[in-house]
C-alpha positions in Angstrom: 0.0 0.0 0.0 2.9 2.3 0.7 3.8 2.2 -3.1 0.3 3.4 -4.2 0.5 6.4 -6.5 -2.5 8.8 -6.5 -2.7 10.4 -9.9 -3.1 14.1 -10.0 -6.0 15.8 -11.7 -5.1 18.1 -14.6 -5.8 21.1 -12.4 -3.6 19.9 -9.6 -0.8 19.0 -12.0 -1.0 22.5 -13.5 -1.1 24.1 -10.1 2.1 22.2 -9.2 3.7 23.4 -12.4 2.7 26.9 -11.7 4.3 26.9 -8.3 7.5 25.5 -9.7 7.6 28.0 -12.5 7.0 31.1 -10.4 10.5 31.1 -8.9 12.4 30.6 -12.1 10.4 33.4 -13.8 11.1 35.8 -11.0 14.8 34.9 -11.0 14.9 35.4 -14.8 13.4 38.9 -14.5 15.7 39.9 -11.6 18.7 38.7 -13.5 17.9 41.1 -16.3 17.2 43.9 -13.8 13.5 43.9 -14.6 10.8 44.6 -12.0 9.4 41.5 -10.2 7.0 43.2 -7.8 3.3 43.6 -8.9 4.0 41.9 -12.2 2.7 38.4 -11.7 -0.4 37.5 -9.7 0.3 35.3 -6.6 0.3 31.5 -7.1 -2.6 31.1 -4.7 -4.7 33.4 -6.8 -3.8 31.4 -9.9 -4.8 28.2 -8.2 -8.2 29.6 -7.4 -8.9 30.1 -11.1 -7.4 26.8 -12.2 -9.4 24.8 -9.6 -12.7 26.4 -10.7 -12.0 26.4 -14.5 -13.5 23.0 -15.3 -16.8 23.9 -13.7 -16.9 27.4 -15.2 -16.6 26.1 -18.8 -19.1 23.3 -18.3 -21.7 25.5 -20.2 -19.5 25.4 -23.3 -20.3 22.5 -25.7 -17.3 20.3 -26.7 -17.6 21.3 -30.3 -17.1 24.9 -29.4 -14.3 24.2 -27.0 -12.2 22.8 -29.8 -12.0 26.2 -31.5 -11.9 28.3 -28.3 -8.4 29.6 -28.7 -9.3 32.5 -26.5 -9.7 30.1 -23.6 -6.3 28.5 -24.2 -4.7 31.9 -24.1 -6.8 32.7 -21.0 -5.5 29.6 -19.2 -1.9 30.3 -20.2 -2.1 33.9 -19.0 -3.6 32.7 -15.7 -1.0 30.1 -15.3 1.8 32.5 -15.8 0.1 35.0 -13.5 -0.8 37.7 -16.0 -4.5 38.2 -15.1 -4.9 41.5 -16.9 -3.9 39.8 -20.2 -6.3 36.9 -19.4 -9.1 39.4 -19.0 -8.4 41.0 -22.4 -8.5 37.6 -24.1 -11.8 36.8 -22.4 -13.4 40.2 -23.2 -12.4 40.2 -26.9 -14.2 36.9 -27.3 -17.2 38.2 -25.4 -17.6 41.2 -27.8 -17.2 38.9 -30.8 -20.0 36.7 -29.3 -22.3 39.7 -28.8 -21.8 40.7 -32.4 -22.6 37.2 -33.6 -25.7 37.4 -31.5 -26.7 40.7 -33.1 -26.3 39.3 -36.6 -29.1 36.8 -35.8 -31.6 39.7 -35.2 -32.7 42.6 -37.4 -29.5 44.4 -38.2 -31.0 47.7 -39.5 -33.1 47.9 -36.3 -30.1 47.3 -34.1 -28.2 50.1 -35.9 -31.1 52.5 -35.6 -31.2 51.9 -31.8 -27.5 52.1 -31.4 -26.7 55.2 -33.4 -28.8 58.3 -33.6 -26.4 60.5 -35.5 -27.5 60.6 -39.2 -23.9 60.8 -40.5 -22.6 57.9 -38.4 -25.8 55.8 -38.9 -25.3 56.1 -42.7 -22.0 54.2 -42.4 -23.7 51.2 -40.5 -25.0 48.9 -43.1 -23.8 45.3 -42.8 -22.4 43.0 -40.1 -18.9 44.1 -41.1 -19.8 47.5 -39.6 -20.5 46.2 -36.2 -16.9 46.9 -35.0 -17.7 50.6 -35.4 -20.1 50.3 -32.4 -18.3 51.0 -29.1 -18.4 48.1 -26.6 -20.4 50.0 -24.1 -23.0 51.0 -26.8 -23.1 47.4 -28.0 -24.0 46.2 -24.5 -26.6 49.0 -24.0 -28.2 48.3 -27.3 -28.4 44.6 -26.7 -30.2 45.3 -23.5 -32.7 47.7 -25.2 -33.6 45.3 -27.9 -33.9 42.3 -25.6 -30.7 40.3 -26.4 -29.5 40.8 -22.8 -31.6 41.2 -19.6 -31.0 44.3 -17.6 -29.1 42.3 -14.9 -26.9 40.5 -17.4 -26.2 43.8 -19.1 -25.0 45.3 -15.8 -22.7 42.2 -15.3 -21.1 42.8 -18.7 -20.9 46.6 -18.1 -18.9 45.9 -14.9 -16.5 43.5 -16.8 -16.1 46.1 -19.5 -15.3 48.7 -16.9 -12.6 46.4 -15.4 -11.3 45.5 -18.8 -10.8 49.3 -19.5 -9.3 50.0 -16.1 -7.5 46.9 -15.0 -6.6 44.8 -18.0 -3.7 44.7 -20.4 -5.8 46.8 -22.8 -4.7 49.9 -21.0 -1.8 50.8 -18.6 -2.8 50.3 -15.0 -1.7 49.3 -11.6 -5.0 47.6 -10.5 -4.8 44.2 -8.8 -7.1 41.4 -9.9 -7.8 38.3 -7.9 -8.7 34.8 -8.7 -12.3 34.9 -7.5 -13.0 37.9 -9.7 -11.5 36.1 -12.8 -13.6 33.0 -12.1 -16.8 35.1 -11.9 -16.0 37.1 -15.0 -15.2 33.9 -16.9 -18.5 32.4 -15.9 -20.6 35.5 -16.7 -19.1 36.0 -20.1 -19.6 32.3 -21.0 -23.1 32.1 -19.8 -24.5 35.5 -20.8 -22.7 36.3 -24.0 -20.5 33.5 -25.5 -23.2 30.8 -25.2 -26.2 33.0 -25.2 -29.1 32.6 -27.7 -31.3 35.4 -29.1 -34.3 36.2 -26.9 -37.6 35.3 -28.5 -38.7 39.0 -28.2 -35.8 40.1 -30.2 -36.5 37.5 -32.9 -40.2 38.6 -32.9 -39.2 42.2 -33.6 -37.0 40.9 -36.5 -39.9 39.0 -38.0 -42.2 42.0 -37.5 -39.8 44.3 -39.4 -39.3 41.8 -42.2 -43.1 41.7 -42.6 -43.2 45.5 -42.8 -40.5 45.6 -45.4 -41.4 42.7 -47.5 -45.1 41.8 -47.2 -48.4 43.5 -47.5 -50.2 44.4 -44.3 -53.9 44.6 -45.0 -56.1 47.0 -43.1 -57.9 44.0 -41.5 -54.5 42.8 -40.0 -53.7 46.1 -38.3 -55.8 45.3 -35.2 -53.9 42.1 -34.7 -50.6 43.9 -34.9 -51.9 46.6 -32.5 -52.6 43.9 -29.9 -49.0 42.7 -30.1 -47.6 46.3 -30.1 -49.4 47.1 -26.9 -47.6 44.2 -25.2 -44.2 45.7 -25.9 -42.0 47.4 -23.3 -42.0 51.2 -23.5 -38.4 51.5 -24.6 -38.9 49.0 -27.4 -41.9 50.9 -28.6 -39.8 54.0 -28.7 -37.1 52.2 -30.6 -39.6 50.8 -33.1 -41.0 54.2 -33.7 -37.5 55.5 -34.5 -36.9 52.7 -36.9 -40.2 53.0 -38.7 -39.6 56.8 -39.0 -36.1 56.2 -40.4 -37.4 53.7 -42.9 -40.2 56.0 -44.0 -37.8 58.9 -44.6 -35.7 56.8 -46.9 -36.6 57.9 -50.5 -35.7 54.4 -51.7 -38.2 52.6 -49.5 -40.5 50.3 -51.5 -44.1 51.6 -51.9 -45.6 48.6 -50.2 -43.4 49.1 -47.1 -44.4 52.8 -47.0 -48.1 51.8 -47.1 -47.5 49.3 -44.3 -45.9 52.1 -42.2 -48.7 54.5 -43.0 -51.1 51.9 -41.4 -49.0 51.0 -38.4 -47.2 54.2 -37.4 -50.3 55.9 -35.9 -50.6 53.0 -33.4 -46.9 53.1 -32.5 -47.0 56.9 -32.2 -49.8 56.8 -29.6 -47.8 54.2 -27.5 -44.4 56.0 -27.7 -43.0 58.5 -25.2 -43.1 62.3 -25.8 -39.3 62.3 -25.7 -39.0 60.0 -28.7 -41.7 62.0 -30.5 -39.6 65.1 -30.0 -36.6 63.2 -31.3 -38.5 62.5 -34.5 -39.3 66.2 -34.7 -35.7 67.2 -34.3 -34.7 64.7 -37.0 -37.2 66.4 -39.4 -35.5 69.7 -38.6 -32.1 68.2 -39.3 -33.3 67.2 -42.8 -34.6 70.7 -43.4 -31.4 72.4 -42.3 -29.3 70.1 -44.5 -31.7 70.9 -47.4 -32.3 67.2 -47.8 -35.7 67.9 -49.5 -36.8 64.3 -50.2 -36.2 63.2 -46.6 -37.6 66.4 -45.2 -40.8 66.0 -47.1 -41.2 62.3 -46.3 -40.5 63.1 -42.6 -43.3 65.7 -42.7 -45.6 63.2 -44.4 -44.9 60.8 -41.5 -45.6 63.5 -38.9 -48.9 64.4 -40.6 -50.0 60.8 -40.8 -49.5 60.3 -37.1 -50.7 63.7 -36.0 -47.3 64.7 -34.8 -46.8 68.2 -36.3 -46.6 69.8 -32.8 -43.5 67.8 -32.0 -41.4 69.5 -34.7 -38.4 71.6 -33.6 -39.2 75.1 -32.4 -37.7 76.9 -35.3 -39.6 74.8 -37.8 -42.9 75.3 -35.8 -42.2 79.0 -35.6 -41.9 79.4 -39.4 -44.9 77.2 -40.0 -47.0 79.0 -37.4 -46.1 82.4 -39.0 -47.3 81.2 -42.3 -50.6 79.9 -40.9 -51.2 83.1 -38.9 -50.7 85.1 -42.2 -53.3 82.8 -43.8 -55.7 83.4 -41.0 -55.2 87.1 -41.1 -55.8 87.2 -44.8 -59.0 85.3 -44.3 -60.1 87.5 -41.5 -59.5 90.7 -43.6 -61.3 89.2 -46.5 -64.9 90.2 -47.5 -66.3 86.7 -46.7 -64.3 86.1 -43.5 -67.4 85.2 -41.5 -67.3 81.7 -43.1 -63.8 81.3 -44.4 -61.8 81.4 -41.2 -62.5 77.9 -39.9 -60.0 76.0 -41.9 -57.0 78.3 -41.2 -58.0 78.6 -37.6 -58.1 74.8 -37.2 -54.7 74.6 -39.0 -53.0 76.6 -36.2 -53.4 73.7 -33.8 -51.0 71.6 -35.8 -48.2 74.1 -35.5 -48.4 74.8 -31.8 -45.6 73.3 -29.7 -46.5 70.2 -27.7 -45.6 72.0 -24.5 -48.1 74.7 -25.2 -45.4 77.5 -25.2 -45.8 79.6 -28.3 -42.3 80.7 -29.5 -41.4 84.3 -28.7 -40.9 85.5 -32.3 -44.5 84.7 -33.1 -46.2 85.4 -29.8 -47.4 88.9 -30.6 -48.9 87.9 -33.9 -50.5 84.8 -32.3 -52.2 86.8 -29.5 -53.3 89.6 -31.8 -54.9 87.5 -34.5 -56.7 85.2 -32.1 -58.1 88.1 -30.2 -59.1 90.0 -33.3 -60.8 87.0 -34.9 -62.6 86.1 -31.7 -64.0 89.7 -31.2 -64.8 90.1 -34.9 -64.2 93.0 -37.3 -67.8 94.3 -37.1 -68.4 93.6 -40.8 -71.0 91.3 -42.3 -72.8 88.5 -40.6 -72.4 88.0 -36.9 -70.2 91.2 -36.7 -67.5 89.5 -38.8 -67.1 86.5 -36.6 -66.9 83.0 -38.2 -69.1 80.8 -36.1 -67.4 77.7 -37.5 -64.0 79.0 -36.2 -65.3 80.2 -32.8 -64.6 76.9 -31.1 -60.9 77.1 -32.0 -60.6 80.7 -30.8 -62.1 79.9 -27.5 -59.8 76.9 -27.0 -56.7 79.1 -27.8 -57.8 81.9 -25.5 -58.3 79.3 -22.7 -54.6 78.5 -23.0 -53.5 82.2 -22.6 -51.1 82.5 -19.8 -49.0 85.4 -18.4 -46.9 85.7 -21.5 -49.9 86.0 -23.7 -51.6 88.5 -21.4 -48.6 90.8 -21.4 -48.7 90.8 -25.2 -52.4 91.4 -25.2 -52.1 94.5 -23.0 -49.0 95.7 -24.8 -50.7 95.1 -28.2 -53.6 97.5 -27.6 -52.8 100.4 -29.9 -49.9 98.7 -31.8 -50.1 98.6 -35.6 -51.8 95.4 -36.6 -53.5 94.9 -33.3 -57.0 96.3 -33.7 -60.4 95.1 -32.5 -63.8 96.1 -33.9 -64.1 99.8 -34.9 -67.0 100.3 -32.5 -65.3 98.6 -29.5 -66.7 100.3 -26.4 -63.5 100.4 -24.3 -59.9 99.5 -24.3 -58.9 96.2 -22.5 -56.2 98.1 -20.7 -58.5 100.8 -19.4 -60.9 98.2 -17.9 -58.3 96.4 -15.9 -58.5 96.5 -12.1 -54.8 96.2 -10.9 -56.1 94.7 -7.6 -57.4 91.6 -9.4 -55.8 88.7 -11.4 -54.8 90.1 -14.8 -55.1 86.8 -16.6 -58.7 86.3 -15.5 -59.5 90.0 -16.3 -58.0 89.9 -19.7 -59.6 86.7 -20.8 -62.8 87.9 -19.2 -62.6 91.1 -21.4 -62.1 89.0 -24.5 -65.1 86.8 -23.6 -67.3 89.8 -22.9 -66.2 91.6 -26.0 -66.7 88.5 -28.1 -70.1 87.8 -26.5 -71.3 91.3 -27.6 -70.4 90.6 -31.2 -71.5 86.9 -31.1 -75.0 87.9 -29.9 -75.5 91.4 -31.3 -77.3 90.0 -34.3 -80.1 88.8 -32.0 -80.7 92.3 -30.5 
């Protein structure tokens, strides 16, 4: 029995070799006057990784192990005691694995979510362009489209942080220990290298393929709406962004454009205000670059979903000025009492979503609404278009302090005139002891009421 030899496991054998190698390596470095402190990780830390390695890679199928050169390099780096190099090998393969995962989903959708800059987005077309995406953005986008859960995304973000601050990828003096290396190896293998696409991500891919390549009949829209309502809020936002980007492409097939016309209003209603404003800003970018085809298609998209109010402020201002001019022309026309309704209704489309009328157009806005509501004293109903009255009342209800200041200041300005037979000035009738907003809107209502009902007296 005393001659019994107990065979060592591969891990134990490697551990023994590591211990025997440590001293010669240190002596070799010292002989050449090279630093030996804080260069190689302690042997005990190396043993921690080696002992746990077999269990950590158990999730990796044998067929994949045979071509896992990154793991061979990882083990060699661990054995020598260069943990930062081992982390670099592991992370490089993790990123490659995530890119392979992305390739199995809808690539244009991924690029739309990952990159919002038009110039940079235009360079992202095929899988060969995936390396242009920063590692951190890659992880974030994989989380957004459902390839990674939020928790697993955080795990990989932490490893990415350590790779950037404690690996051989960048100069550093950080210390890594064996337990950390084992955990990172396990997380990378389980949540990236061996991961499969989430069914939700594949469902989005199939949906977008349908939009691009097949006809969506009006009868099918309700079924799609039911599925869209089940989506997470951030994925709805990303879908809206993708559909808008597709629609603004002049080369989009006619059938796909029709499909988006039918589906976009549903997605728009479900999306967040922030993403709607993003769409409005992109429309403005097309306009500033004089990209007329995309600008016009973007505007058609916004009109289809009822999103004109989400356009950029400068675009809204220019549009609102034009519509105020149209309303003023109608108001000054001989038949204004039944021609104001259409231009009055059109103003609503150009009002900012937040309700704040841009300063450059505020005076014109207040003056024309007030004038049209009071009437010009000419023709039927004292020059008030009864069909437009509901719009004027709604606009006046929204008057706040800014509008009231313009209303008071406007009395007597060129272009700000009420009916020729107006009994009194709004400024003269104000009691400074009372709320000015209430008094001014009250004046308008009373002045309007006189003209609206005078025909009955």
